[in-house]
C-alpha beads as a LAMMPS data file, in Angstrom:
LAMMPS data file: protein, C-alpha beads

273 atoms
272 bonds

1 atom types
1 bond types

-500.0 500.0 xlo xhi
-500.0 500.0 ylo yhi
-500.0 500.0 zlo zhi

Masses

1 110.0

Atoms # bond

1 1 1 -228.428 -355.009 -164.531
2 1 1 -228.697 -352.958 -161.760
3 1 1 -226.572 -353.752 -158.970
4 1 1 -226.622 -352.710 -154.989
5 1 1 -223.417 -353.625 -153.539
6 1 1 -223.631 -355.605 -149.823
7 1 1 -224.868 -353.725 -147.172
8 1 1 -226.150 -354.733 -143.818
9 1 1 -230.330 -353.528 -142.136
10 1 1 -228.438 -351.271 -139.727
11 1 1 -226.708 -349.046 -142.561
12 1 1 -227.858 -345.524 -142.257
13 1 1 -226.716 -342.355 -143.461
14 1 1 -228.375 -340.625 -146.173
15 1 1 -228.171 -340.335 -149.945
16 1 1 -224.606 -339.816 -150.207
17 1 1 -223.957 -343.622 -148.893
18 1 1 -226.060 -344.898 -151.973
19 1 1 -224.450 -346.221 -154.915
20 1 1 -225.797 -348.219 -157.627
21 1 1 -223.850 -349.967 -160.350
22 1 1 -225.468 -350.203 -163.978
23 1 1 -224.169 -353.235 -166.394
24 1 1 -225.350 -352.050 -170.186
25 1 1 -225.710 -354.083 -172.810
26 1 1 -222.281 -353.401 -174.311
27 1 1 -220.824 -355.489 -170.766
28 1 1 -219.576 -351.846 -169.516
29 1 1 -220.237 -351.065 -165.674
30 1 1 -221.149 -347.342 -164.631
31 1 1 -222.022 -345.940 -161.032
32 1 1 -224.635 -343.412 -159.901
33 1 1 -224.378 -341.644 -157.056
34 1 1 -227.663 -341.137 -155.598
35 1 1 -226.593 -337.718 -154.178
36 1 1 -226.216 -336.496 -157.610
37 1 1 -230.014 -336.729 -158.324
38 1 1 -230.619 -333.733 -156.023
39 1 1 -233.241 -335.698 -153.525
40 1 1 -234.176 -333.994 -150.143
41 1 1 -232.252 -335.599 -147.159
42 1 1 -235.675 -336.096 -145.837
43 1 1 -236.917 -338.724 -148.548
44 1 1 -233.882 -341.287 -147.669
45 1 1 -235.583 -344.580 -146.400
46 1 1 -233.260 -344.379 -143.365
47 1 1 -231.582 -347.527 -141.942
48 1 1 -231.956 -350.441 -143.971
49 1 1 -230.913 -352.082 -147.144
50 1 1 -231.369 -349.888 -149.866
51 1 1 -231.753 -352.071 -152.816
52 1 1 -231.119 -352.355 -156.328
53 1 1 -234.250 -350.309 -157.612
54 1 1 -236.422 -351.820 -160.869
55 1 1 -235.165 -351.437 -164.106
56 1 1 -238.146 -351.091 -166.893
57 1 1 -238.233 -353.985 -169.218
58 1 1 -236.742 -352.385 -171.990
59 1 1 -233.450 -350.807 -169.829
60 1 1 -234.625 -347.269 -170.479
61 1 1 -235.998 -346.107 -167.141
62 1 1 -234.845 -346.915 -163.575
63 1 1 -237.361 -346.522 -160.779
64 1 1 -235.860 -346.924 -157.272
65 1 1 -237.554 -346.075 -153.488
66 1 1 -237.794 -343.020 -151.301
67 1 1 -239.434 -342.644 -148.440
68 1 1 -241.719 -340.265 -149.573
69 1 1 -242.506 -342.749 -152.947
70 1 1 -240.268 -343.472 -155.832
71 1 1 -237.618 -341.887 -158.249
72 1 1 -237.596 -342.707 -161.796
73 1 1 -234.351 -342.096 -164.119
74 1 1 -234.283 -341.748 -167.631
75 1 1 -231.149 -343.989 -168.530
76 1 1 -230.546 -341.559 -171.521
77 1 1 -230.797 -338.672 -170.555
78 1 1 -229.853 -338.746 -166.900
79 1 1 -233.270 -336.739 -166.278
80 1 1 -234.732 -337.572 -162.839
81 1 1 -238.127 -337.515 -161.326
82 1 1 -239.672 -337.407 -158.303
83 1 1 -243.174 -338.994 -157.834
84 1 1 -244.841 -338.459 -153.975
85 1 1 -247.113 -341.377 -153.322
86 1 1 -249.368 -341.849 -149.817
87 1 1 -248.117 -344.101 -146.936
88 1 1 -244.982 -343.789 -145.033
89 1 1 -242.427 -345.875 -146.588
90 1 1 -241.555 -348.019 -150.178
91 1 1 -242.005 -351.560 -149.582
92 1 1 -240.868 -352.792 -153.289
93 1 1 -242.044 -352.037 -156.472
94 1 1 -242.056 -353.703 -160.307
95 1 1 -242.649 -352.812 -163.727
96 1 1 -245.638 -353.586 -165.711
97 1 1 -244.251 -356.200 -168.654
98 1 1 -245.216 -353.639 -171.088
99 1 1 -243.526 -350.846 -169.958
100 1 1 -246.293 -348.362 -169.626
101 1 1 -246.642 -348.362 -165.616
102 1 1 -244.383 -349.016 -162.169
103 1 1 -246.481 -350.361 -159.119
104 1 1 -245.340 -349.595 -155.538
105 1 1 -246.156 -351.217 -152.427
106 1 1 -246.114 -348.669 -149.453
107 1 1 -246.627 -349.562 -145.977
108 1 1 -250.038 -347.609 -144.512
109 1 1 -249.755 -347.687 -140.778
110 1 1 -247.739 -350.535 -138.634
111 1 1 -248.942 -353.071 -140.459
112 1 1 -251.127 -352.170 -143.377
113 1 1 -249.750 -352.354 -147.241
114 1 1 -251.429 -351.019 -150.439
115 1 1 -250.186 -350.869 -154.052
116 1 1 -249.735 -347.723 -156.328
117 1 1 -249.603 -347.796 -160.061
118 1 1 -248.196 -344.767 -161.215
119 1 1 -247.764 -344.072 -165.056
120 1 1 -244.229 -344.049 -166.578
121 1 1 -245.257 -341.048 -168.985
122 1 1 -247.762 -338.553 -167.226
123 1 1 -246.680 -339.676 -163.564
124 1 1 -250.355 -340.125 -162.551
125 1 1 -250.911 -342.201 -159.928
126 1 1 -254.599 -344.796 -159.166
127 1 1 -254.616 -346.973 -156.599
128 1 1 -254.387 -350.996 -157.486
129 1 1 -257.143 -353.205 -156.507
130 1 1 -254.551 -355.841 -154.705
131 1 1 -251.308 -356.222 -153.020
132 1 1 -248.813 -356.779 -155.608
133 1 1 -246.900 -359.987 -155.035
134 1 1 -243.545 -359.414 -154.131
135 1 1 -242.610 -361.645 -157.935
136 1 1 -244.664 -358.734 -159.346
137 1 1 -246.555 -359.434 -162.629
138 1 1 -247.239 -362.431 -164.532
139 1 1 -246.096 -363.260 -168.057
140 1 1 -248.938 -361.788 -169.637
141 1 1 -249.171 -358.376 -167.114
142 1 1 -251.934 -360.422 -164.740
143 1 1 -251.381 -360.370 -161.221
144 1 1 -251.946 -363.513 -159.372
145 1 1 -252.170 -363.668 -155.560
146 1 1 -252.532 -366.379 -153.114
147 1 1 -254.547 -367.103 -150.097
148 1 1 -255.709 -369.512 -147.285
149 1 1 -259.524 -370.602 -147.017
150 1 1 -259.577 -373.292 -144.433
151 1 1 -257.321 -376.252 -145.851
152 1 1 -257.186 -374.853 -148.955
153 1 1 -255.315 -372.474 -151.292
154 1 1 -256.913 -369.885 -153.131
155 1 1 -255.723 -368.635 -156.080
156 1 1 -256.880 -365.186 -157.603
157 1 1 -256.174 -363.949 -161.294
158 1 1 -256.395 -359.987 -161.313
159 1 1 -256.659 -358.380 -164.671
160 1 1 -256.977 -354.544 -164.083
161 1 1 -260.319 -354.155 -162.003
162 1 1 -261.667 -357.587 -163.078
163 1 1 -260.844 -361.113 -161.262
164 1 1 -261.213 -364.660 -160.989
165 1 1 -260.574 -367.308 -158.035
166 1 1 -260.439 -370.555 -158.093
167 1 1 -258.871 -373.499 -155.816
168 1 1 -255.237 -374.980 -156.495
169 1 1 -254.146 -378.093 -155.388
170 1 1 -251.009 -376.736 -153.828
171 1 1 -249.725 -376.058 -149.957
172 1 1 -250.242 -372.584 -149.006
173 1 1 -246.836 -372.911 -147.227
174 1 1 -245.389 -373.042 -150.668
175 1 1 -247.610 -370.044 -152.424
176 1 1 -247.920 -367.831 -149.008
177 1 1 -245.274 -365.207 -150.534
178 1 1 -246.768 -365.449 -153.874
179 1 1 -244.965 -366.879 -157.141
180 1 1 -243.442 -366.132 -160.272
181 1 1 -245.956 -366.850 -162.769
182 1 1 -244.848 -367.967 -166.500
183 1 1 -247.189 -368.941 -169.457
184 1 1 -246.963 -372.904 -168.526
185 1 1 -245.144 -372.827 -164.584
186 1 1 -244.945 -371.047 -161.388
187 1 1 -241.907 -370.503 -159.514
188 1 1 -241.948 -370.350 -155.455
189 1 1 -239.244 -369.533 -153.207
190 1 1 -238.771 -371.820 -150.371
191 1 1 -236.549 -371.800 -147.610
192 1 1 -233.414 -372.577 -149.526
193 1 1 -234.568 -373.765 -152.390
194 1 1 -236.898 -373.112 -155.734
195 1 1 -239.818 -374.807 -156.978
196 1 1 -241.172 -375.130 -159.857
197 1 1 -245.115 -376.483 -160.519
198 1 1 -247.321 -376.945 -163.533
199 1 1 -249.190 -373.695 -163.746
200 1 1 -252.997 -375.387 -164.448
201 1 1 -252.489 -378.397 -162.177
202 1 1 -249.786 -377.127 -159.136
203 1 1 -248.000 -380.689 -159.767
204 1 1 -244.697 -379.984 -158.851
205 1 1 -242.136 -380.220 -161.716
206 1 1 -238.752 -379.694 -160.307
207 1 1 -236.950 -378.709 -157.392
208 1 1 -233.709 -376.490 -156.973
209 1 1 -231.850 -377.023 -153.569
210 1 1 -229.457 -374.049 -152.518
211 1 1 -226.699 -373.679 -150.164
212 1 1 -226.797 -371.656 -147.302
213 1 1 -224.382 -369.314 -148.617
214 1 1 -226.173 -369.394 -151.829
215 1 1 -229.550 -368.644 -150.957
216 1 1 -231.692 -367.024 -153.765
217 1 1 -232.904 -363.782 -153.838
218 1 1 -235.812 -361.597 -155.397
219 1 1 -236.349 -360.772 -158.091
220 1 1 -237.082 -364.006 -160.147
221 1 1 -238.806 -364.610 -163.296
222 1 1 -239.263 -366.843 -166.466
223 1 1 -236.478 -366.404 -169.114
224 1 1 -237.834 -368.666 -171.470
225 1 1 -241.363 -371.067 -170.938
226 1 1 -239.103 -373.810 -169.390
227 1 1 -236.271 -371.719 -167.804
228 1 1 -236.390 -369.301 -165.104
229 1 1 -233.785 -366.313 -163.682
230 1 1 -232.779 -365.499 -160.124
231 1 1 -229.659 -364.252 -158.392
232 1 1 -227.619 -366.109 -155.728
233 1 1 -225.437 -364.279 -153.075
234 1 1 -222.295 -365.845 -153.682
235 1 1 -222.238 -366.131 -157.571
236 1 1 -224.607 -363.341 -159.454
237 1 1 -227.451 -363.926 -162.227
238 1 1 -228.497 -367.141 -162.528
239 1 1 -230.716 -369.468 -165.157
240 1 1 -232.188 -372.670 -164.302
241 1 1 -234.152 -374.914 -166.947
242 1 1 -236.495 -376.626 -164.814
243 1 1 -236.737 -379.483 -167.756
244 1 1 -233.121 -380.637 -167.342
245 1 1 -232.119 -379.201 -163.904
246 1 1 -229.230 -377.720 -165.764
247 1 1 -227.716 -373.979 -163.851
248 1 1 -225.876 -371.392 -166.019
249 1 1 -224.279 -367.896 -164.704
250 1 1 -225.250 -365.270 -166.895
251 1 1 -223.553 -362.350 -164.899
252 1 1 -221.000 -363.288 -162.106
253 1 1 -221.094 -360.966 -159.138
254 1 1 -218.954 -362.155 -156.230
255 1 1 -219.089 -359.778 -153.296
256 1 1 -217.857 -361.159 -149.972
257 1 1 -220.833 -363.396 -148.173
258 1 1 -220.888 -362.744 -144.441
259 1 1 -224.014 -363.078 -142.350
260 1 1 -226.260 -360.094 -142.247
261 1 1 -224.816 -358.376 -145.292
262 1 1 -226.886 -358.229 -148.327
263 1 1 -226.979 -357.369 -151.919
264 1 1 -229.373 -356.863 -154.712
265 1 1 -230.217 -356.861 -158.184
266 1 1 -232.457 -355.692 -160.951
267 1 1 -232.906 -356.900 -164.868
268 1 1 -234.043 -355.467 -168.046
269 1 1 -236.137 -358.714 -168.774
270 1 1 -236.632 -357.602 -172.373
271 1 1 -233.078 -356.920 -173.126
272 1 1 -231.740 -360.114 -171.177
273 1 1 -234.271 -362.554 -173.469

Bonds

1 1 1 2
2 1 2 3
3 1 3 4
4 1 4 5
5 1 5 6
6 1 6 7
7 1 7 8
8 1 8 9
9 1 9 10
10 1 10 11
11 1 11 12
12 1 12 13
13 1 13 14
14 1 14 15
15 1 15 16
16 1 16 17
17 1 17 18
18 1 18 19
19 1 19 20
20 1 20 21
21 1 21 22
22 1 22 23
23 1 23 24
24 1 24 25
25 1 25 26
26 1 26 27
27 1 27 28
28 1 28 29
29 1 29 30
30 1 30 31
31 1 31 32
32 1 32 33
33 1 33 34
34 1 34 35
35 1 35 36
36 1 36 37
37 1 37 38
38 1 38 39
39 1 39 40
40 1 40 41
41 1 41 42
42 1 42 43
43 1 43 44
44 1 44 45
45 1 45 46
46 1 46 47
47 1 47 48
48 1 48 49
49 1 49 50
50 1 50 51
51 1 51 52
52 1 52 53
53 1 53 54
54 1 54 55
55 1 55 56
56 1 56 57
57 1 57 58
58 1 58 59
59 1 59 60
60 1 60 61
61 1 61 62
62 1 62 63
63 1 63 64
64 1 64 65
65 1 65 66
66 1 66 67
67 1 67 68
68 1 68 69
69 1 69 70
70 1 70 71
71 1 71 72
72 1 72 73
73 1 73 74
74 1 74 75
75 1 75 76
76 1 76 77
77 1 77 78
78 1 78 79
79 1 79 80
80 1 80 81
81 1 81 82
82 1 82 83
83 1 83 84
84 1 84 85
85 1 85 86
86 1 86 87
87 1 87 88
88 1 88 89
89 1 89 90
90 1 90 91
91 1 91 92
92 1 92 93
93 1 93 94
94 1 94 95
95 1 95 96
96 1 96 97
97 1 97 98
98 1 98 99
99 1 99 100
100 1 100 101
101 1 101 102
102 1 102 103
103 1 103 104
104 1 104 105
105 1 105 106
106 1 106 107
107 1 107 108
108 1 108 109
109 1 109 110
110 1 110 111
111 1 111 112
112 1 112 113
113 1 113 114
114 1 114 115
115 1 115 116
116 1 116 117
117 1 117 118
118 1 118 119
119 1 119 120
120 1 120 121
121 1 121 122
122 1 122 123
123 1 123 124
124 1 124 125
125 1 125 126
126 1 126 127
127 1 127 128
128 1 128 129
129 1 129 130
130 1 130 131
131 1 131 132
132 1 132 133
133 1 133 134
134 1 134 135
135 1 135 136
136 1 136 137
137 1 137 138
138 1 138 139
139 1 139 140
140 1 140 141
141 1 141 142
142 1 142 143
143 1 143 144
144 1 144 145
145 1 145 146
146 1 146 147
147 1 147 148
148 1 148 149
149 1 149 150
150 1 150 151
151 1 151 152
152 1 152 153
153 1 153 154
154 1 154 155
155 1 155 156
156 1 156 157
157 1 157 158
158 1 158 159
159 1 159 160
160 1 160 161
161 1 161 162
162 1 162 163
163 1 163 164
164 1 164 165
165 1 165 166
166 1 166 167
167 1 167 168
168 1 168 169
169 1 169 170
170 1 170 171
171 1 171 172
172 1 172 173
173 1 173 174
174 1 174 175
175 1 175 176
176 1 176 177
177 1 177 178
178 1 178 179
179 1 179 180
180 1 180 181
181 1 181 182
182 1 182 183
183 1 183 184
184 1 184 185
185 1 185 186
186 1 186 187
187 1 187 188
188 1 188 189
189 1 189 190
190 1 190 191
191 1 191 192
192 1 192 193
193 1 193 194
194 1 194 195
195 1 195 196
196 1 196 197
197 1 197 198
198 1 198 199
199 1 199 200
200 1 200 201
201 1 201 202
202 1 202 203
203 1 203 204
204 1 204 205
205 1 205 206
206 1 206 207
207 1 207 208
208 1 208 209
209 1 209 210
210 1 210 211
211 1 211 212
212 1 212 213
213 1 213 214
214 1 214 215
215 1 215 216
216 1 216 217
217 1 217 218
218 1 218 219
219 1 219 220
220 1 220 221
221 1 221 222
222 1 222 223
223 1 223 224
224 1 224 225
225 1 225 226
226 1 226 227
227 1 227 228
228 1 228 229
229 1 229 230
230 1 230 231
231 1 231 232
232 1 232 233
233 1 233 234
234 1 234 235
235 1 235 236
236 1 236 237
237 1 237 238
238 1 238 239
239 1 239 240
240 1 240 241
241 1 241 242
242 1 242 243
243 1 243 244
244 1 244 245
245 1 245 246
246 1 246 247
247 1 247 248
248 1 248 249
249 1 249 250
250 1 250 251
251 1 251 252
252 1 252 253
253 1 253 254
254 1 254 255
255 1 255 256
256 1 256 257
257 1 257 258
258 1 258 259
259 1 259 260
260 1 260 261
261 1 261 262
262 1 262 263
263 1 263 264
264 1 264 265
265 1 265 266
266 1 266 267
267 1 267 268
268 1 268 269
269 1 269 270
270 1 270 271
271 1 271 272
272 1 272 273
């Protein structure tokens, strides 16, 4: 797991202010000083929360945003590679489940966002035909997006350059920010709660309500067909079984909770499972 300590939206400075902690499979914590990567000061994203970046599914590579694109770090050799991308700001990024590519959402202009795919070996860049949801990919590597069409909610499943759209029976207010798509179910993040629905019918299966101080953060996904994972502001990495309602703490993180302060995490999903 990577963990970025709490910070506020108005934090600034430069790379010397950014430190990311890494939790290994051996249970030991390590720290990465971003200034040690030798990135130019002009590539620091500026005043905002920096975030924990994104671990590849196998935990071998870590990718994180820069103003120019992203930086990728091989965690076995500590070798870093900067990748420049079109656009002016990196919004978020996610690894494909096979670990062969990472997709990056970049801001173009005042409000336009585009998704760019980077080959993890060659660093070749291509534009993706969709806006990657913040929850990233479905378990099978497809990208599922939702859109409103009148009173209906449209679901589009993107497989490479092809796509299939159908109407799903769920309110668009639930799906407007996308959802984490598993093999059988979809997880949506609502206001201080999580909602799991049947992947075919859209029928609600389970709802987990959270206290204000326990607001769930991204990323989140499916650990097993019936169990999701997410992280809470006051506890750490959590699993939730949507069939029996049980929650379990996988890794406890206890930063001080305060209004306007945030911390983020990323996990190597293959190692977690």
